[in-house]
N, C-alpha and C positions, 0 to 999 in steps of 0.2 A: 159356168156351165154353158151359157149361151155361146161364149167364144169357142168352146170345144165342139159344140154342135155345128156352128157355122164353119169352123176350120175343117170339119169332116165333110163339108159340102152339102149338108142338109139345110133346109129352110123351114121357117115357121109359116106355112101356108095353110089355107083352108079355113081360116077363122073369119067367116063372113058375119058382120053384125046383124044382117037381116035374117040369118038362119037358112038362106036359100042356097048357099054354096056347098062346097065339098066338106066332108067330115074332116076334122083336124086329125093329123097323124100323131102318133106317140112321139114325144120328146122327153128326155130325162128332166126331172124337176129338181133333183137334189144332187149334191156332190157324191153321195153314197151310190146313187144310181149310175152316175158316170164312172165312178171308180170300179164298181162291180162289172160293168160292161168292158172296161179296159182290161181287167183281169181275165175275163172270159175270152176276149179277143186274143190276148197273149197266149193263153193255154190252147186254144183251138185253131188259131191261125185265121179266124174269120175276120174280115175287114171291120174296123171299129165303126165306120159309117153305117154298116148294115146292122150292127148290134144296137147302135144308138137309136135306130128307128123302130126297134121292136119293143113292145110292152113287156114281153117275157123273153129275155135273152137266151134262155136255154131252149 
């Protein structure tokens, strides 16, 4: 899953240990989430990187 997110050009940023940094953005946590976003990307023509960054891909 991490490899898919990184290959799409997304990063895991915003996780500041002190709590004073930016809010973390959504990243898929399970294979099912990645798979669902791949299916939606194929059906709609939306770039996979855009869908991987959304909490709700629809």
